[in-house]
PDB file of N, CA, C and O in Angstrom:
ATOM      1  N   MET A   1     -18.470  17.843  35.012  1.00  0.00           N
ATOM      2  CA  MET A   1     -18.519  16.452  34.684  1.00  0.00           C
ATOM      3  C   MET A   1     -19.168  16.238  33.317  1.00  0.00           C
ATOM      4  O   MET A   1     -18.735  15.377  32.550  1.00  0.00           O
ATOM      5  N   LEU A   2     -20.190  17.009  33.017  1.00  0.00           N
ATOM      6  CA  LEU A   2     -20.831  16.881  31.712  1.00  0.00           C
ATOM      7  C   LEU A   2     -19.889  17.295  30.586  1.00  0.00           C
ATOM      8  O   LEU A   2     -19.932  16.724  29.497  1.00  0.00           O
ATOM      9  N   ALA A   3     -19.040  18.287  30.848  1.00  0.00           N
ATOM     10  CA  ALA A   3     -18.071  18.710  29.836  1.00  0.00           C
ATOM     11  C   ALA A   3     -17.074  17.594  29.544  1.00  0.00           C
ATOM     12  O   ALA A   3     -16.699  17.389  28.390  1.00  0.00           O
ATOM     13  N   LEU A   4     -16.645  16.876  30.566  1.00  0.00           N
ATOM     14  CA  LEU A   4     -15.723  15.763  30.349  1.00  0.00           C
ATOM     15  C   LEU A   4     -16.400  14.634  29.574  1.00  0.00           C
ATOM     16  O   LEU A   4     -15.775  13.999  28.726  1.00  0.00           O
ATOM     17  N   HIS A   5     -17.666  14.387  29.862  1.00  0.00           N
ATOM     18  CA  HIS A   5     -18.407  13.370  29.124  1.00  0.00           C
ATOM     19  C   HIS A   5     -18.546  13.769  27.653  1.00  0.00           C
ATOM     20  O   HIS A   5     -18.407  12.927  26.765  1.00  0.00           O
ATOM     21  N   LEU A   6     -18.816  15.032  27.400  1.00  0.00           N
ATOM     22  CA  LEU A   6     -18.910  15.531  26.027  1.00  0.00           C
ATOM     23  C   LEU A   6     -17.568  15.401  25.318  1.00  0.00           C
ATOM     24  O   LEU A   6     -17.517  15.016  24.150  1.00  0.00           O
ATOM     25  N   LEU A   7     -16.483  15.720  26.018  1.00  0.00           N
ATOM     26  CA  LEU A   7     -15.149  15.592  25.435  1.00  0.00           C
ATOM     27  C   LEU A   7     -14.851  14.136  25.075  1.00  0.00           C
ATOM     28  O   LEU A   7     -14.320  13.856  24.000  1.00  0.00           O
ATOM     29  N   GLN A   8     -15.188  13.223  25.963  1.00  0.00           N
ATOM     30  CA  GLN A   8     -14.954  11.801  25.691  1.00  0.00           C
ATOM     31  C   GLN A   8     -15.775  11.351  24.482  1.00  0.00           C
ATOM     32  O   GLN A   8     -15.269  10.623  23.629  1.00  0.00           O
ATOM     33  N   SER A   9     -17.012  11.770  24.405  1.00  0.00           N
ATOM     34  CA  SER A   9     -17.856  11.403  23.269  1.00  0.00           C
ATOM     35  C   SER A   9     -17.296  11.954  21.966  1.00  0.00           C
ATOM     36  O   SER A   9     -17.313  11.269  20.944  1.00  0.00           O
ATOM     37  N   ALA A  10     -16.803  13.183  21.995  1.00  0.00           N
ATOM     38  CA  ALA A  10     -16.220  13.785  20.799  1.00  0.00           C
ATOM     39  C   ALA A  10     -14.955  13.045  20.373  1.00  0.00           C
ATOM     40  O   ALA A  10     -14.731  12.841  19.180  1.00  0.00           O
ATOM     41  N   LEU A  11     -14.126  12.641  21.336  1.00  0.00           N
ATOM     42  CA  LEU A  11     -12.905  11.901  21.007  1.00  0.00           C
ATOM     43  C   LEU A  11     -13.226  10.542  20.405  1.00  0.00           C
ATOM     44  O   LEU A  11     -12.560  10.108  19.465  1.00  0.00           O
ATOM     45  N   VAL A  12     -14.224   9.876  20.930  1.00  0.00           N
ATOM     46  CA  VAL A  12     -14.637   8.583  20.370  1.00  0.00           C
ATOM     47  C   VAL A  12     -15.154   8.778  18.946  1.00  0.00           C
ATOM     48  O   VAL A  12     -14.871   7.965  18.066  1.00  0.00           O
ATOM     49  N   HIS A  13     -15.903   9.842  18.720  1.00  0.00           N
ATOM     50  CA  HIS A  13     -16.437  10.110  17.376  1.00  0.00           C
ATOM     51  C   HIS A  13     -15.307  10.356  16.382  1.00  0.00           C
ATOM     52  O   HIS A  13     -15.303   9.779  15.295  1.00  0.00           O
ATOM     53  N   VAL A  14     -14.355  11.202  16.741  1.00  0.00           N
ATOM     54  CA  VAL A  14     -13.222  11.493  15.853  1.00  0.00           C
ATOM     55  C   VAL A  14     -12.389  10.237  15.623  1.00  0.00           C
ATOM     56  O   VAL A  14     -11.956   9.979  14.500  1.00  0.00           O
ATOM     57  N   SER A  15     -12.162   9.454  16.673  1.00  0.00           N
ATOM     58  CA  SER A  15     -11.402   8.213  16.525  1.00  0.00           C
ATOM     59  C   SER A  15     -12.119   7.240  15.593  1.00  0.00           C
ATOM     60  O   SER A  15     -11.480   6.553  14.797  1.00  0.00           O
ATOM     61  N   THR A  16     -13.435   7.183  15.692  1.00  0.00           N
ATOM     62  CA  THR A  16     -14.214   6.314  14.808  1.00  0.00           C
ATOM     63  C   THR A  16     -14.078   6.762  13.357  1.00  0.00           C
ATOM     64  O   THR A  16     -13.900   5.931  12.467  1.00  0.00           O
ATOM     65  N   LEU A  17     -14.160   8.049  13.117  1.00  0.00           N
ATOM     66  CA  LEU A  17     -14.006   8.566  11.753  1.00  0.00           C
ATOM     67  C   LEU A  17     -12.619   8.269  11.198  1.00  0.00           C
ATOM     68  O   LEU A  17     -12.482   7.901  10.032  1.00  0.00           O
ATOM     69  N   LEU A  18     -11.588   8.427  12.029  1.00  0.00           N
ATOM     70  CA  LEU A  18     -10.231   8.138  11.583  1.00  0.00           C
ATOM     71  C   LEU A  18     -10.048   6.652  11.274  1.00  0.00           C
ATOM     72  O   LEU A  18      -9.403   6.295  10.289  1.00  0.00           O
ATOM     73  N   MET A  19     -10.613   5.794  12.110  1.00  0.00           N
ATOM     74  CA  MET A  19     -10.519   4.350  11.863  1.00  0.00           C
ATOM     75  C   MET A  19     -11.253   3.974  10.576  1.00  0.00           C
ATOM     76  O   MET A  19     -10.761   3.151   9.804  1.00  0.00           O
ATOM     77  N   GLN A  20     -12.409   4.560  10.342  1.00  0.00           N
ATOM     78  CA  GLN A  20     -13.145   4.271   9.120  1.00  0.00           C
ATOM     79  C   GLN A  20     -12.358   4.697   7.891  1.00  0.00           C
ATOM     80  O   GLN A  20     -12.376   4.012   6.868  1.00  0.00           O
ATOM     81  N   GLN A  21     -11.672   5.819   7.989  1.00  0.00           N
ATOM     82  CA  GLN A  21     -10.894   6.308   6.864  1.00  0.00           C
ATOM     83  C   GLN A  21      -9.730   5.369   6.567  1.00  0.00           C
ATOM     84  O   GLN A  21      -9.450   5.081   5.404  1.00  0.00           O
ATOM     85  N   VAL A  22      -9.056   4.894   7.597  1.00  0.00           N
ATOM     86  CA  VAL A  22      -7.939   3.969   7.396  1.00  0.00           C
ATOM     87  C   VAL A  22      -8.432   2.633   6.867  1.00  0.00           C
ATOM     88  O   VAL A  22      -7.824   2.067   5.959  1.00  0.00           O
ATOM     89  N   LEU A  23      -9.523   2.120   7.418  1.00  0.00           N
ATOM     90  CA  LEU A  23     -10.034   0.814   7.010  1.00  0.00           C
ATOM     91  C   LEU A  23     -10.679   0.843   5.634  1.00  0.00           C
ATOM     92  O   LEU A  23     -10.917  -0.216   5.053  1.00  0.00           O
ATOM     93  N   ALA A  24     -10.968   2.011   5.098  1.00  0.00           N
ATOM     94  CA  ALA A  24     -11.502   2.108   3.738  1.00  0.00           C
ATOM     95  C   ALA A  24     -10.434   1.807   2.700  1.00  0.00           C
ATOM     96  O   ALA A  24     -10.759   1.506   1.551  1.00  0.00           O
ATOM     97  N   ASP A  25      -9.166   1.882   3.083  1.00  0.00           N
ATOM     98  CA  ASP A  25      -8.063   1.562   2.183  1.00  0.00           C
ATOM     99  C   ASP A  25      -8.008   0.045   1.985  1.00  0.00           C
ATOM    100  O   ASP A  25      -7.878  -0.690   2.963  1.00  0.00           O
ATOM    101  N   PRO A  26      -8.102  -0.435   0.754  1.00  0.00           N
ATOM    102  CA  PRO A  26      -8.122  -1.882   0.516  1.00  0.00           C
ATOM    103  C   PRO A  26      -6.881  -2.601   1.056  1.00  0.00           C
ATOM    104  O   PRO A  26      -6.958  -3.771   1.433  1.00  0.00           O
ATOM    105  N   LYS A  27      -5.756  -1.915   1.093  1.00  0.00           N
ATOM    106  CA  LYS A  27      -4.538  -2.541   1.619  1.00  0.00           C
ATOM    107  C   LYS A  27      -4.743  -2.969   3.072  1.00  0.00           C
ATOM    108  O   LYS A  27      -4.349  -4.070   3.457  1.00  0.00           O
ATOM    109  N   TRP A  28      -5.354  -2.108   3.872  1.00  0.00           N
ATOM    110  CA  TRP A  28      -5.612  -2.449   5.267  1.00  0.00           C
ATOM    111  C   TRP A  28      -6.756  -3.442   5.398  1.00  0.00           C
ATOM    112  O   TRP A  28      -6.703  -4.349   6.228  1.00  0.00           O
ATOM    113  N   ALA A  29      -7.781  -3.276   4.588  1.00  0.00           N
ATOM    114  CA  ALA A  29      -8.939  -4.163   4.680  1.00  0.00           C
ATOM    115  C   ALA A  29      -8.547  -5.609   4.390  1.00  0.00           C
ATOM    116  O   ALA A  29      -9.096  -6.529   4.997  1.00  0.00           O
ATOM    117  N   ASP A  30      -7.604  -5.823   3.471  1.00  0.00           N
ATOM    118  CA  ASP A  30      -7.169  -7.180   3.138  1.00  0.00           C
ATOM    119  C   ASP A  30      -6.173  -7.733   4.144  1.00  0.00           C
ATOM    120  O   ASP A  30      -6.023  -8.949   4.259  1.00  0.00           O
ATOM    121  N   THR A  31      -5.490  -6.857   4.874  1.00  0.00           N
ATOM    122  CA  THR A  31      -4.462  -7.281   5.823  1.00  0.00           C
ATOM    123  C   THR A  31      -5.060  -7.765   7.145  1.00  0.00           C
ATOM    124  O   THR A  31      -4.559  -8.716   7.746  1.00  0.00           O
ATOM    125  N   LEU A  32      -6.131  -7.107   7.594  1.00  0.00           N
ATOM    126  CA  LEU A  32      -6.703  -7.422   8.899  1.00  0.00           C
ATOM    127  C   LEU A  32      -7.492  -8.733   8.885  1.00  0.00           C
ATOM    128  O   LEU A  32      -8.234  -9.023   7.947  1.00  0.00           O
ATOM    129  N   THR A  33      -7.315  -9.497   9.929  1.00  0.00           N
ATOM    130  CA  THR A  33      -8.100 -10.729  10.098  1.00  0.00           C
ATOM    131  C   THR A  33      -9.379 -10.401  10.865  1.00  0.00           C
ATOM    132  O   THR A  33      -9.567  -9.273  11.320  1.00  0.00           O
ATOM    133  N   ASP A  34     -10.249 -11.391  11.002  1.00  0.00           N
ATOM    134  CA  ASP A  34     -11.470 -11.178  11.778  1.00  0.00           C
ATOM    135  C   ASP A  34     -11.145 -10.855  13.232  1.00  0.00           C
ATOM    136  O   ASP A  34     -11.825 -10.042  13.859  1.00  0.00           O
ATOM    137  N   ALA A  35     -10.101 -11.494  13.769  1.00  0.00           N
ATOM    138  CA  ALA A  35      -9.697 -11.220  15.156  1.00  0.00           C
ATOM    139  C   ALA A  35      -9.190  -9.782  15.293  1.00  0.00           C
ATOM    140  O   ALA A  35      -9.444  -9.129  16.305  1.00  0.00           O
ATOM    141  N   ASP A  36      -8.476  -9.287  14.283  1.00  0.00           N
ATOM    142  CA  ASP A  36      -8.005  -7.897  14.307  1.00  0.00           C
ATOM    143  C   ASP A  36      -9.184  -6.934  14.315  1.00  0.00           C
ATOM    144  O   ASP A  36      -9.211  -5.978  15.091  1.00  0.00           O
ATOM    145  N   ARG A  37     -10.150  -7.191  13.454  1.00  0.00           N
ATOM    146  CA  ARG A  37     -11.325  -6.320  13.395  1.00  0.00           C
ATOM    147  C   ARG A  37     -12.108  -6.358  14.702  1.00  0.00           C
ATOM    148  O   ARG A  37     -12.618  -5.334  15.158  1.00  0.00           O
ATOM    149  N   TRP A  38     -12.201  -7.534  15.299  1.00  0.00           N
ATOM    150  CA  TRP A  38     -12.911  -7.684  16.563  1.00  0.00           C
ATOM    151  C   TRP A  38     -12.243  -6.872  17.670  1.00  0.00           C
ATOM    152  O   TRP A  38     -12.917  -6.351  18.558  1.00  0.00           O
ATOM    153  N   ALA A  39     -10.903  -6.768  17.611  1.00  0.00           N
ATOM    154  CA  ALA A  39     -10.152  -6.081  18.661  1.00  0.00           C
ATOM    155  C   ALA A  39     -10.132  -4.565  18.487  1.00  0.00           C
ATOM    156  O   ALA A  39      -9.735  -3.848  19.406  1.00  0.00           O
ATOM    157  N   LEU A  40     -10.547  -4.072  17.341  1.00  0.00           N
ATOM    158  CA  LEU A  40     -10.547  -2.629  17.118  1.00  0.00           C
ATOM    159  C   LEU A  40     -11.543  -1.941  18.039  1.00  0.00           C
ATOM    160  O   LEU A  40     -12.642  -2.439  18.284  1.00  0.00           O
ATOM    161  N   SER A  41     -11.133  -0.797  18.535  1.00  0.00           N
ATOM    162  CA  SER A  41     -12.009  -0.034  19.411  1.00  0.00           C
ATOM    163  C   SER A  41     -11.762   1.458  19.208  1.00  0.00           C
ATOM    164  O   SER A  41     -10.608   1.882  19.137  1.00  0.00           O
ATOM    165  N   PRO A  42     -12.820   2.263  19.112  1.00  0.00           N
ATOM    166  CA  PRO A  42     -12.636   3.707  18.986  1.00  0.00           C
ATOM    167  C   PRO A  42     -12.269   4.361  20.314  1.00  0.00           C
ATOM    168  O   PRO A  42     -12.151   5.584  20.389  1.00  0.00           O
ATOM    169  N   LEU A  43     -12.091   3.571  21.348  1.00  0.00           N
ATOM    170  CA  LEU A  43     -11.776   4.134  22.656  1.00  0.00           C
ATOM    171  C   LEU A  43     -10.270   4.286  22.902  1.00  0.00           C
ATOM    172  O   LEU A  43      -9.862   4.660  24.002  1.00  0.00           O
ATOM    173  N   PHE A  44      -9.441   4.000  21.887  1.00  0.00           N
ATOM    174  CA  PHE A  44      -8.004   4.197  22.086  1.00  0.00           C
ATOM    175  C   PHE A  44      -7.728   5.680  22.271  1.00  0.00           C
ATOM    176  O   PHE A  44      -8.460   6.529  21.761  1.00  0.00           O
ATOM    177  N   ARG A  45      -6.676   5.979  22.996  1.00  0.00           N
ATOM    178  CA  ARG A  45      -6.414   7.395  23.284  1.00  0.00           C
ATOM    179  C   ARG A  45      -4.934   7.733  23.303  1.00  0.00           C
ATOM    180  O   ARG A  45      -4.537   8.703  23.949  1.00  0.00           O
ATOM    181  N   THR A  46      -4.108   6.960  22.611  1.00  0.00           N
ATOM    182  CA  THR A  46      -2.675   7.268  22.605  1.00  0.00           C
ATOM    183  C   THR A  46      -2.388   8.576  21.873  1.00  0.00           C
ATOM    184  O   THR A  46      -1.340   9.183  22.091  1.00  0.00           O
ATOM    185  N   HIS A  47      -3.297   9.020  21.012  1.00  0.00           N
ATOM    186  CA  HIS A  47      -3.092  10.261  20.279  1.00  0.00           C
ATOM    187  C   HIS A  47      -3.607  11.472  21.056  1.00  0.00           C
ATOM    188  O   HIS A  47      -3.537  12.599  20.564  1.00  0.00           O
ATOM    189  N   VAL A  48      -4.120  11.247  22.260  1.00  0.00           N
ATOM    190  CA  VAL A  48      -4.685  12.321  23.071  1.00  0.00           C
ATOM    191  C   VAL A  48      -3.742  12.645  24.227  1.00  0.00           C
ATOM    192  O   VAL A  48      -3.314  11.750  24.956  1.00  0.00           O
ATOM    193  N   ASN A  49      -3.428  13.902  24.388  1.00  0.00           N
ATOM    194  CA  ASN A  49      -2.593  14.362  25.479  1.00  0.00           C
ATOM    195  C   ASN A  49      -3.512  14.967  26.541  1.00  0.00           C
ATOM    196  O   ASN A  49      -3.926  16.121  26.424  1.00  0.00           O
ATOM    197  N   THR A  50      -3.827  14.189  27.573  1.00  0.00           N
ATOM    198  CA  THR A  50      -4.765  14.692  28.580  1.00  0.00           C
ATOM    199  C   THR A  50      -4.116  15.637  29.582  1.00  0.00           C
ATOM    200  O   THR A  50      -4.814  16.351  30.301  1.00  0.00           O
ATOM    201  N   TYR A  51      -2.805  15.647  29.635  1.00  0.00           N
ATOM    202  CA  TYR A  51      -2.084  16.545  30.538  1.00  0.00           C
ATOM    203  C   TYR A  51      -1.009  17.262  29.744  1.00  0.00           C
ATOM    204  O   TYR A  51      -0.379  16.673  28.867  1.00  0.00           O
ATOM    205  N   GLY A  52      -0.805  18.510  30.045  1.00  0.00           N
ATOM    206  CA  GLY A  52       0.277  19.225  29.396  1.00  0.00           C
ATOM    207  C   GLY A  52      -0.211  20.262  28.407  1.00  0.00           C
ATOM    208  O   GLY A  52      -1.262  20.876  28.592  1.00  0.00           O
ATOM    209  N   ARG A  53       0.563  20.445  27.356  1.00  0.00           N
ATOM    210  CA  ARG A  53       0.324  21.515  26.404  1.00  0.00           C
ATOM    211  C   ARG A  53      -0.407  20.993  25.169  1.00  0.00           C
ATOM    212  O   ARG A  53      -0.082  19.929  24.644  1.00  0.00           O
ATOM    213  N   PHE A  54      -1.383  21.747  24.722  1.00  0.00           N
ATOM    214  CA  PHE A  54      -2.153  21.386  23.548  1.00  0.00           C
ATOM    215  C   PHE A  54      -1.884  22.385  22.437  1.00  0.00           C
ATOM    216  O   PHE A  54      -1.966  23.595  22.644  1.00  0.00           O
ATOM    217  N   GLU A  55      -1.565  21.876  21.271  1.00  0.00           N
ATOM    218  CA  GLU A  55      -1.367  22.727  20.099  1.00  0.00           C
ATOM    219  C   GLU A  55      -2.675  22.775  19.328  1.00  0.00           C
ATOM    220  O   GLU A  55      -3.183  21.736  18.906  1.00  0.00           O
ATOM    221  N   LEU A  56      -3.223  23.956  19.142  1.00  0.00           N
ATOM    222  CA  LEU A  56      -4.486  24.114  18.446  1.00  0.00           C
ATOM    223  C   LEU A  56      -4.288  25.067  17.284  1.00  0.00           C
ATOM    224  O   LEU A  56      -3.964  26.240  17.472  1.00  0.00           O
ATOM    225  N   ASP A  57      -4.487  24.553  16.089  1.00  0.00           N
ATOM    226  CA  ASP A  57      -4.362  25.367  14.884  1.00  0.00           C
ATOM    227  C   ASP A  57      -5.761  25.552  14.294  1.00  0.00           C
ATOM    228  O   ASP A  57      -6.280  24.649  13.636  1.00  0.00           O
ATOM    229  N   MET A  58      -6.358  26.689  14.520  1.00  0.00           N
ATOM    230  CA  MET A  58      -7.720  26.946  14.060  1.00  0.00           C
ATOM    231  C   MET A  58      -7.786  27.205  12.559  1.00  0.00           C
ATOM    232  O   MET A  58      -8.878  27.310  11.999  1.00  0.00           O
ATOM    233  N   ASN A  59      -6.629  27.310  11.899  1.00  0.00           N
ATOM    234  CA  ASN A  59      -6.593  27.539  10.460  1.00  0.00           C
ATOM    235  C   ASN A  59      -6.486  26.229   9.677  1.00  0.00           C
ATOM    236  O   ASN A  59      -6.471  26.243   8.446  1.00  0.00           O
ATOM    237  N   ARG A  60      -6.412  25.105  10.377  1.00  0.00           N
ATOM    238  CA  ARG A  60      -6.266  23.809   9.724  1.00  0.00           C
ATOM    239  C   ARG A  60      -7.358  22.870  10.212  1.00  0.00           C
ATOM    240  O   ARG A  60      -7.680  22.846  11.400  1.00  0.00           O
ATOM    241  N   ARG A  61      -7.922  22.102   9.302  1.00  0.00           N
ATOM    242  CA  ARG A  61      -8.981  21.170   9.650  1.00  0.00           C
ATOM    243  C   ARG A  61      -8.464  19.742   9.560  1.00  0.00           C
ATOM    244  O   ARG A  61      -7.507  19.470   8.835  1.00  0.00           O
ATOM    245  N   LEU A  62      -9.093  18.831  10.292  1.00  0.00           N
ATOM    246  CA  LEU A  62      -8.781  17.424  10.157  1.00  0.00           C
ATOM    247  C   LEU A  62      -9.268  16.949   8.789  1.00  0.00           C
ATOM    248  O   LEU A  62     -10.377  17.280   8.369  1.00  0.00           O
ATOM    249  N   ASP A  63      -8.449  16.187   8.109  1.00  0.00           N
ATOM    250  CA  ASP A  63      -8.825  15.663   6.803  1.00  0.00           C
ATOM    251  C   ASP A  63      -9.552  14.346   7.002  1.00  0.00           C
ATOM    252  O   ASP A  63      -8.939  13.279   6.973  1.00  0.00           O
ATOM    253  N   LEU A  64     -10.869  14.423   7.206  1.00  0.00           N
ATOM    254  CA  LEU A  64     -11.663  13.230   7.465  1.00  0.00           C
ATOM    255  C   LEU A  64     -12.412  12.741   6.232  1.00  0.00           C
ATOM    256  O   LEU A  64     -13.000  11.660   6.261  1.00  0.00           O
ATOM    257  N   ASP A  65     -12.404  13.503   5.165  1.00  0.00           N
ATOM    258  CA  ASP A  65     -13.035  13.128   3.890  1.00  0.00           C
ATOM    259  C   ASP A  65     -14.421  12.539   4.111  1.00  0.00           C
ATOM    260  O   ASP A  65     -14.667  11.371   3.812  1.00  0.00           O
ATOM    261  N   LEU A  66     -15.318  13.360   4.635  1.00  0.00           N
ATOM    262  CA  LEU A  66     -16.671  12.916   4.960  1.00  0.00           C
ATOM    263  C   LEU A  66     -17.579  12.815   3.740  1.00  0.00           C
ATOM    264  O   LEU A  66     -18.734  12.409   3.868  1.00  0.00           O
ATOM    265  N   THR A  67     -17.080  13.177   2.558  1.00  0.00           N
ATOM    266  CA  THR A  67     -17.917  13.129   1.353  1.00  0.00           C
ATOM    267  C   THR A  67     -18.022  11.728   0.781  1.00  0.00           C
ATOM    268  O   THR A  67     -18.896  11.457  -0.043  1.00  0.00           O
ATOM    269  N   ALA A  68     -17.134  10.830   1.213  1.00  0.00           N
ATOM    270  CA  ALA A  68     -17.119   9.469   0.661  1.00  0.00           C
ATOM    271  C   ALA A  68     -18.283   8.644   1.122  1.00  0.00           C
ATOM    272  O   ALA A  68     -18.405   7.480   0.740  1.00  0.00           O
TER     273      ALA A  68
END
């Protein structure tokens, strides 16, 4: 159970980083209304496959650009 909690926390963290990267683009920042921003949540999981086959490429990293 603790492993699943850790996995959920990690997914929320990665989702938050991805959302921050997208929202840093002025095109998106100017497009979203206050209601859109209010509705954003790092708990979305459509990009997560909880059942089935997982492709893991250990030679490639997520491009999160954490230096910004």
